[in-house]
N, C-alpha and C positions, 0 to 999 in steps of 0.2 A: 559491489559493496552492499551488504545488507545490514539493516539496523535492528535494534530491539523492537521498534515499532512494527517493522515488517514481520518479524517473528511472532509478535503478539497477535498480529492480524491473521497469520496463517494457522494459528492455534485454534481459531474459531471455526465453527462449522461453515461449510460453503466453499465456493471457489474464489480464489484471490488472484487478481491480475494487476500487474504494474502497467498502467495505461500509457503513461508518458513521463518524460523527464525533460527539463529545460536547461538552459545554459547556466542558470543559477544553482543547479544541482538539486532542484526540487522534483520529487517523483510523486505522481498521483497513484495512490494505492486504493483499490476498490475491493471491498468484500461484497461480491455479487449476490451472495445468499441473503445477507442482512440488509442489503441495499444501503449500506453506510459507506460514504466516501470520506477520505481525508487526505490532505496534502502534507507531506513530511519532507524535511531536509535530510538528504542522505549524506 
């Protein structure tokens, strides 16, 4: 399941990785090019 936040993140320059997901359904999405991380609910 991908969200608009994920698609917004991959539109930016750089490499994007989903680092982890927990039992609550939160995924840690990191844009490694801009070094900006954010946690979103999937």
